[in-house]
C-alpha positions as CSV (number, residue, x, y, z in Angstrom):
1,M,87.8,88.8,81.2
2,R,89.6,91.8,82.7
3,Q,90.0,95.1,81.0
4,S,93.2,96.8,82.2
5,L,94.3,100.4,81.7
6,I,97.9,101.1,82.6
7,W,99.3,104.6,82.8
8,L,102.9,105.3,83.7
9,S,103.8,108.8,84.9
10,L,107.4,109.1,84.0
11,I,109.4,112.1,85.1
12,W,113.0,111.4,84.2
13,K,115.9,112.8,86.3
14,G,118.8,111.0,84.9
15,V,117.7,107.4,84.5
16,D,115.2,107.2,87.4
17,R,111.6,106.4,86.9
18,L,109.5,108.3,89.4
19,T,106.0,106.7,89.8
20,S,103.5,104.4,88.2
21,F,99.8,104.2,88.2
22,N,97.9,101.0,87.5
23,V,94.2,100.0,87.3
24,S,92.6,96.7,86.8
25,I,88.9,96.8,85.8
26,P,87.0,93.5,85.6
27,Q,84.8,93.6,82.4
28,G,81.1,93.7,83.3
29,E,81.7,94.6,86.9
30,R,81.6,98.0,88.7
31,N,84.6,97.5,90.9
32,S,88.1,98.4,90.0
33,S,91.5,98.3,91.7
34,V,93.7,101.4,91.4
35,S,97.3,101.6,92.7
36,R,100.1,104.1,92.8
37,N,103.7,103.2,93.3
38,I,106.2,105.9,94.2
39,I,109.5,104.6,92.9
40,N,111.8,107.5,94.0
41,Q,110.4,109.4,97.0
42,D,113.0,112.3,96.7
43,I,112.2,113.0,93.1
44,Y,108.5,112.6,93.8
45,D,108.7,115.2,96.5
46,A,110.5,117.6,94.2
47,N,107.9,117.1,91.4
48,K,104.6,116.6,93.4
49,T,102.6,119.2,91.4
50,E,103.4,117.5,88.0
51,V,102.9,114.0,89.4
52,R,99.6,114.8,91.0
53,A,98.3,116.4,87.8
54,D,99.2,113.2,86.0
55,E,97.5,111.1,88.7
56,S,94.3,113.3,88.3
57,E,94.4,112.8,84.5
58,F,94.8,109.0,85.1
59,Q,91.9,108.9,87.4
60,S,89.7,110.7,84.9
61,K,90.6,108.1,82.3
62,V,89.7,105.3,84.8
63,Y,86.3,106.9,85.3
64,E,85.7,107.1,81.6
65,V,86.5,103.4,81.2
66,E,84.3,102.4,84.2
67,D,81.4,104.6,83.0
68,G,81.7,103.0,79.5
69,L,81.4,99.5,81.0
70,L,78.1,100.4,82.7
71,Q,76.4,101.3,79.5
């Protein structure tokens, strides 16, 4: 069974979605797969600080889930 945590970082400029983060964590295992998809590079470039803060928060949540599975 896989436990998945999905976090979308959405910064809206008009109707454009900016980026998404995804992680798949197999339950009972210590490996995970994390990905980031930049959907609109121009808007990403203009909002790097906010997006990177979201990405950092996302990664912290991933660590919490991973650490919880090890107990």
